[in-house]
C-alpha positions as CSV (number, residue, x, y, z in Angstrom):
1,M,0.0,0.0,0.0
2,G,1.5,3.4,-1.0
3,E,1.9,6.2,1.5
4,G,-0.9,8.2,-0.1
5,S,-3.5,5.4,0.4
6,R,-2.4,4.4,4.0
7,P,-5.2,5.0,6.5
8,E,-4.6,7.8,9.0
9,L,-3.1,7.1,12.4
10,R,-5.8,7.3,15.1
11,L,-5.6,7.0,18.9
12,F,-8.3,6.0,21.3
13,G,-8.0,6.3,25.0
14,T,-9.7,4.1,27.6
15,C,-12.2,5.2,30.2
16,P,-11.7,4.5,33.9
17,Q,-13.7,1.5,35.3
18,S,-16.4,2.0,38.0
19,K,-15.0,-0.9,40.0
20,D,-11.7,1.0,40.5
21,L,-13.2,4.2,42.0
22,G,-15.8,5.1,44.6
23,A,-19.2,6.2,43.4
24,P,-18.8,9.9,44.4
25,E,-15.6,10.4,42.4
26,Y,-16.2,8.1,39.4
27,R,-18.3,10.5,37.3
28,D,-15.8,13.3,37.8
29,R,-12.9,11.0,36.9
30,V,-14.6,9.9,33.7
31,A,-15.2,13.5,32.7
32,A,-11.6,14.4,33.4
33,V,-10.1,11.5,31.5
34,A,-12.4,12.3,28.5
35,R,-11.2,16.0,28.5
36,W,-7.5,14.9,28.7
37,S,-8.0,12.5,25.8
38,E,-9.7,15.1,23.7
39,K,-7.0,17.7,24.5
40,A,-4.3,15.1,23.5
41,G,-6.0,14.8,20.1
42,F,-7.4,11.3,20.5
43,A,-10.2,10.3,18.1
44,G,-12.2,8.6,20.9
45,I,-12.2,6.7,24.2
46,L,-13.2,3.1,24.8
47,V,-15.9,2.4,27.4
48,Y,-15.8,-1.2,28.8
49,A,-18.9,-3.3,29.4
50,D,-19.2,-6.3,31.7
51,N,-21.4,-7.6,34.5
52,G,-19.3,-5.7,37.2
53,L,-19.4,-2.2,35.6
54,V,-21.9,0.6,35.3
55,D,-23.8,0.8,32.1
56,P,-21.5,1.9,29.2
57,W,-24.2,3.9,27.5
58,L,-24.6,6.1,30.6
59,V,-20.9,6.5,30.8
60,A,-20.8,7.5,27.1
61,Q,-23.4,10.2,27.8
62,V,-21.1,11.6,30.5
63,I,-18.2,11.7,28.0
64,V,-20.3,13.4,25.4
65,E,-21.4,16.1,27.9
66,S,-17.8,16.6,29.0
67,T,-16.2,17.1,25.6
68,T,-16.9,18.8,22.3
69,K,-15.9,16.1,19.7
70,L,-14.4,13.0,21.4
71,S,-16.2,9.9,20.2
72,P,-17.1,7.3,22.9
73,L,-16.2,3.8,21.7
74,V,-18.9,1.9,23.4
75,A,-18.4,-1.8,24.1
76,V,-21.6,-3.6,22.9
77,Q,-22.2,-7.1,24.1
78,P,-25.1,-8.7,22.2
79,I,-26.4,-10.6,25.2
80,Y,-27.1,-7.4,27.1
81,M,-29.6,-5.8,24.8
82,H,-31.5,-6.3,21.5
83,P,-29.9,-4.8,18.4
84,Y,-32.8,-2.4,18.1
85,S,-32.1,-1.1,21.6
86,A,-28.4,-0.6,20.8
87,A,-29.2,1.3,17.6
88,K,-31.8,3.4,19.4
89,M,-29.1,4.5,21.9
90,V,-26.8,5.6,19.1
91,A,-29.6,7.4,17.3
92,S,-30.9,9.0,20.5
93,I,-27.4,10.4,21.5
94,G,-27.0,11.6,17.9
95,H,-30.4,13.4,18.1
96,L,-29.9,14.9,21.5
97,Y,-26.2,16.0,21.2
98,G,-25.4,15.8,17.5
99,R,-22.4,13.6,18.4
100,R,-21.0,10.5,16.8
101,L,-20.4,7.3,18.7
102,S,-18.2,4.3,17.7
103,L,-19.1,0.8,18.6
104,N,-16.8,-1.9,19.8
105,I,-18.6,-5.2,19.2
106,V,-17.8,-7.7,22.0
107,A,-18.5,-11.3,20.9
108,G,-17.2,-12.8,24.2
109,G,-16.4,-11.6,27.7
110,F,-15.5,-13.0,31.0
111,K,-16.5,-16.7,31.1
112,N,-18.3,-16.4,34.5
113,D,-20.3,-13.3,33.2
114,L,-21.5,-15.4,30.3
115,I,-22.4,-18.4,32.5
116,T,-24.5,-16.2,34.9
117,L,-26.5,-15.0,31.9
118,N,-27.0,-18.6,30.8
119,D,-25.0,-18.0,27.6
120,E,-23.2,-21.2,26.6
121,T,-22.8,-20.3,22.9
122,P,-19.4,-21.6,21.6
123,H,-16.6,-19.2,20.8
124,D,-16.9,-19.1,17.0
125,E,-20.7,-19.1,17.1
126,R,-20.6,-16.0,19.3
127,Y,-19.0,-14.2,16.3
128,D,-21.7,-15.4,14.0
129,R,-24.3,-14.0,16.4
130,A,-22.3,-10.7,16.6
131,V,-22.4,-10.4,12.8
132,E,-26.1,-10.8,12.7
133,Y,-26.6,-8.4,15.6
134,T,-24.3,-5.7,14.0
135,L,-25.9,-6.0,10.6
136,I,-29.2,-5.1,12.1
137,V,-27.7,-2.2,14.0
138,K,-26.0,-0.9,10.9
139,S,-29.1,-1.2,8.7
140,L,-31.2,0.6,11.2
141,L,-28.7,3.5,11.4
142,E,-27.7,3.7,7.8
143,T,-31.0,3.7,6.1
144,P,-34.4,5.5,6.7
145,D,-36.2,2.5,5.1
146,P,-37.8,-0.2,7.1
147,V,-35.4,-3.1,7.9
148,S,-36.3,-6.8,7.7
149,F,-33.8,-9.5,8.6
150,A,-34.1,-13.2,9.3
151,G,-31.1,-15.0,10.6
152,K,-30.2,-17.8,13.0
153,Y,-30.1,-15.6,16.1
154,Y,-32.2,-12.5,15.3
155,E,-35.3,-11.7,13.2
156,V,-36.9,-8.3,12.6
157,T,-39.7,-7.2,10.2
158,N,-40.2,-3.8,8.8
159,L,-38.3,-2.2,11.7
160,R,-37.5,1.5,11.3
161,M,-35.3,3.8,13.4
162,T,-37.0,7.0,14.6
163,P,-35.6,9.5,15.0
164,P,-33.3,8.7,12.1
165,L,-29.5,9.1,12.5
166,P,-27.8,11.7,10.3
167,R,-25.4,10.0,7.9
168,A,-22.5,12.0,9.2
169,L,-23.1,10.4,12.7
170,V,-23.2,6.7,11.5
171,P,-20.8,4.9,13.9
172,E,-17.6,3.2,13.0
173,I,-17.6,-0.5,14.0
174,L,-14.6,-2.2,15.7
175,I,-14.4,-5.8,16.7
176,S,-11.8,-8.2,18.1
177,G,-9.5,-9.6,15.3
178,S,-7.4,-11.9,17.4
179,S,-9.0,-15.1,16.1
180,A,-9.9,-16.4,12.7
181,A,-13.6,-16.1,13.6
182,G,-13.0,-12.5,14.7
183,L,-11.3,-11.6,11.4
184,E,-14.0,-13.2,9.4
185,A,-16.6,-11.2,11.3
186,A,-14.7,-8.0,10.6
187,R,-14.7,-8.8,6.9
188,A,-18.4,-9.5,6.9
189,L,-19.1,-6.2,8.7
190,G,-16.5,-4.0,7.0
191,A,-15.3,-3.4,10.6
192,T,-11.9,-2.5,12.0
193,P,-10.3,-5.6,13.5
194,V,-8.5,-4.9,16.8
195,K,-6.0,-7.3,18.4
196,Y,-3.7,-7.5,21.4
197,P,-0.4,-7.5,19.6
198,K,2.6,-9.7,19.8
199,A,6.0,-8.0,20.1
200,P,6.7,-6.1,16.9
201,G,9.3,-8.6,15.7
202,E,6.8,-11.5,16.0
203,E,3.7,-9.7,14.8
204,E,2.4,-10.3,11.2
205,A,1.1,-7.7,8.9
206,P,-2.8,-7.3,9.0
207,E,-5.0,-7.6,5.9
208,P,-5.1,-4.4,3.8
209,G,-7.3,-1.7,5.2
210,R,-7.7,-0.3,8.7
211,A,-6.5,-2.5,11.5
212,G,-5.8,-1.8,15.2
213,I,-4.0,-3.0,18.3
214,R,-4.6,-2.5,22.0
215,V,-1.4,-1.6,23.9
216,G,-0.3,0.4,26.9
217,I,2.7,2.8,26.9
218,I,5.1,4.1,29.6
219,A,7.9,6.2,28.1
220,R,10.3,8.9,29.4
221,D,13.5,10.6,28.2
222,D,15.5,8.1,30.2
223,A,14.7,4.4,29.9
224,Q,15.6,3.6,33.5
225,E,13.1,6.2,34.7
226,A,10.4,4.7,32.5
227,W,11.0,1.2,33.9
228,E,11.0,2.5,37.5
229,I,7.6,4.1,36.9
230,A,6.4,0.9,35.3
231,E,7.6,-1.2,38.2
232,E,5.9,1.1,40.7
233,R,2.6,1.2,38.8
234,F,2.5,-2.5,38.2
235,P,4.4,-4.3,41.0
236,E,4.4,-8.1,41.3
237,D,1.1,-9.3,42.7
238,R,0.8,-12.9,43.8
239,K,-3.0,-12.7,44.2
240,G,-3.3,-11.2,40.7
241,Q,-1.1,-14.0,39.2
242,I,-3.3,-16.6,40.8
243,T,-6.4,-14.9,39.3
244,H,-4.7,-14.7,35.9
245,A,-3.9,-18.4,36.0
246,L,-7.5,-19.3,36.9
247,A,-8.8,-17.1,34.1
248,M,-6.4,-18.8,31.7
249,R,-7.8,-22.2,32.6
250,I,-11.4,-21.3,32.0
251,S,-11.0,-18.9,29.1
252,D,-11.7,-19.8,25.5
253,S,-10.1,-16.6,24.3
254,Q,-7.3,-17.1,21.7
255,W,-5.6,-13.7,22.6
256,H,-5.5,-14.6,26.3
257,K,-3.6,-17.8,25.6
258,E,-1.3,-16.2,23.0
259,L,-0.3,-13.4,25.4
260,S,0.4,-15.9,28.2
261,E,2.7,-17.9,26.0
262,L,4.5,-14.7,24.8
263,G,5.1,-13.7,28.4
264,A,7.6,-16.5,29.0
265,R,9.6,-15.7,25.9
266,T,9.8,-11.9,26.4
267,A,10.4,-11.8,30.1
268,E,14.1,-12.7,29.7
269,S,14.9,-10.3,26.9
270,Q,15.7,-6.6,26.8
271,S,12.6,-5.9,24.7
272,P,10.3,-2.9,25.6
273,Y,7.4,-5.3,25.2
274,W,6.2,-6.0,28.7
275,L,3.5,-8.4,29.9
276,R,3.6,-8.1,33.7
277,P,0.5,-6.0,34.0
278,F,-1.4,-8.7,32.0
279,E,0.1,-11.5,33.9
280,N,-0.8,-9.9,37.3
281,Y,-4.4,-9.3,36.2
282,K,-4.0,-5.6,36.3
283,T,-4.9,-4.9,32.7
284,F,-5.6,-6.8,29.5
285,C,-3.0,-5.6,27.1
286,P,0.7,-5.7,26.7
287,Y,2.8,-2.6,27.5
288,L,5.7,-0.9,25.7
289,V,8.2,0.5,28.2
290,G,11.4,2.5,27.7
291,S,12.8,5.7,26.3
292,Y,10.8,7.8,24.0
293,D,13.0,6.9,21.0
294,R,13.0,3.1,21.8
295,V,9.3,2.9,22.3
296,A,8.7,5.1,19.2
297,E,10.8,2.6,17.3
298,E,8.6,-0.2,18.3
299,V,5.4,1.7,17.6
300,A,6.8,2.6,14.1
301,R,7.3,-1.1,13.4
302,Y,3.6,-1.7,14.1
303,L,2.8,1.3,11.8
304,D,5.1,-0.2,9.1
305,L,3.2,-3.5,9.3
306,G,-0.1,-1.6,8.7
307,F,-1.7,-1.1,12.1
308,T,-3.0,2.5,12.2
309,T,-5.6,2.3,15.1
310,F,-4.2,2.2,18.6
311,I,-6.4,1.8,21.7
312,L,-4.3,2.8,24.7
313,D,-4.8,1.8,28.4
314,I,-6.4,3.9,31.1
315,P,-4.2,6.9,31.8
316,P,-3.2,7.5,35.5
317,N,-3.0,11.3,34.9
318,E,-3.0,13.9,32.2
319,A,0.8,14.2,32.1
320,E,1.0,10.5,31.0
321,L,-0.9,11.4,27.8
322,D,1.7,14.1,27.0
323,H,4.5,11.4,27.3
324,T,2.5,9.1,25.0
325,A,1.9,11.9,22.5
326,L,5.7,12.4,22.2
327,V,6.1,8.7,21.4
328,F,3.5,8.7,18.6
329,E,4.9,11.9,17.1
330,R,8.3,10.3,16.9
331,A,6.9,7.0,15.7
332,R,4.9,8.8,12.9
333,R,8.1,10.6,11.7
334,R,10.0,7.3,11.7
335,A,7.3,5.5,9.8
336,Q,7.0,8.3,7.2
337,S,10.8,8.3,6.8
338,V,10.8,4.5,6.1
339,A,7.8,4.9,3.7
340,G,9.6,7.7,1.9
341,R,12.7,5.5,1.3
342,V,10.6,2.6,0.1
343,T,8.7,4.8,-2.5
């Protein structure tokens, strides 16, 4: 793909989780992180959804009310609501605020969450269900005409979205692309596949088009300082390691298993690619840690492969986003320099 046709680099932040903060301070923290993310030039901010968190649509409304253009990337789990209800939420926020949402379609989730909801659908079939679900959502939001659909999991007849969503506010769709089933779903939906990446030297180029990765970044001028901050933020945690091991045994997630295997190979190297936060059950993505230049070099390698959408971890403070911005500015310049030499 030539430089002129390469998709634009986009950054998404991640919203704090309600389980990590007390009720009185959570709303204010969401609003603050949203404002930091918008100020940093991010395209949007991911809002998680699972059985232990507050409703992501209500969190998205807080984000919209606290910013001027940041797009909430709402995690949408099909077992939580009918596709009409999800589409109605998007259309309603568009009607009330004139703001565009993005949707992160979640085919799986925590195993125990699914069990408590009596959902025993096998892994690959959950992606089939997610495709049907999202096709209905897309149809309702993209056309003023009545929608009829008959599939294995959902059926609607002459269903229309009122009020209609302006075309400029039709949401972008993202979905996990860590498995073959996820990639096939992304193709069927024209969605952006997002994965938890391997180390840059082990990662393979994605299919042509927009593709994304989920990664955390801790970078400073001096690599030692960055690692000291990383060690302080994510210390060894035996309880977290036990929880991680238990989650590994019951999970059918391909990315979960792949990252666990990678941890053993990268722990002994000098690579910026760091999996302790994941292995201690503190977050669900790998981290890149080191000097600005070293981490930018690794990010540029992902860019060279064709990944242009990055979903970053929850920021501990506003200053951390400034450090991250430096990394991406240097990575962008490196990637452009490489592309210039190739062309």
